[in-house]
C-alpha positions, 0 to 999 in steps of 0.5 A, a space after each residue: 579760453 578760445 581755441 588755438 591751433 599751430 602748424 610748422 611749414 618749410 618755406 620753398 622760397 624766401 618770405 619776401 613782399 609778394 608772399 607776405 602780401 598773400 599771407 596778409 590777404 589770407 589771414 584777413 579772411 579770419 577772425 582769429 589772431 594769426 602769428 608767424 614765428 621764425 626762430 625767436 621772432 614772431 610777426 602778426 600775419 596781417 602785417 606784410 612788413 613785419 612778416 618780411 622782417 622775420 628774415 625767413 629764407 628758402 628752406 626755413 621752418 616757420 610756425 603758424 599759430 592762431 587763437 580764436 573761434 576759427 583758429 584751425 581754419 586760419 592756420 590751415 589757410 595761412 600754412 597753405 599760402 606759405 607752402 606756395 611761396 615763390 
């Protein structure tokens, strides 16, 4: 079984095109499969369109989940990118 990791993030701003593109860029640097969850919806962190479709607004809490060899680093990096959302 491959390692997994998870973190919760409160978004400072809505998850729109620019921050979604940054999340995709960050997630692409890892081998782990990374997913962002908001409520009962989830999206792969490598798809800006799917991330935006989550409808996460400012103040929303999202969960970053990753599975794979570098899951912990992927979660940390994607969570950091989400915390810087503007």
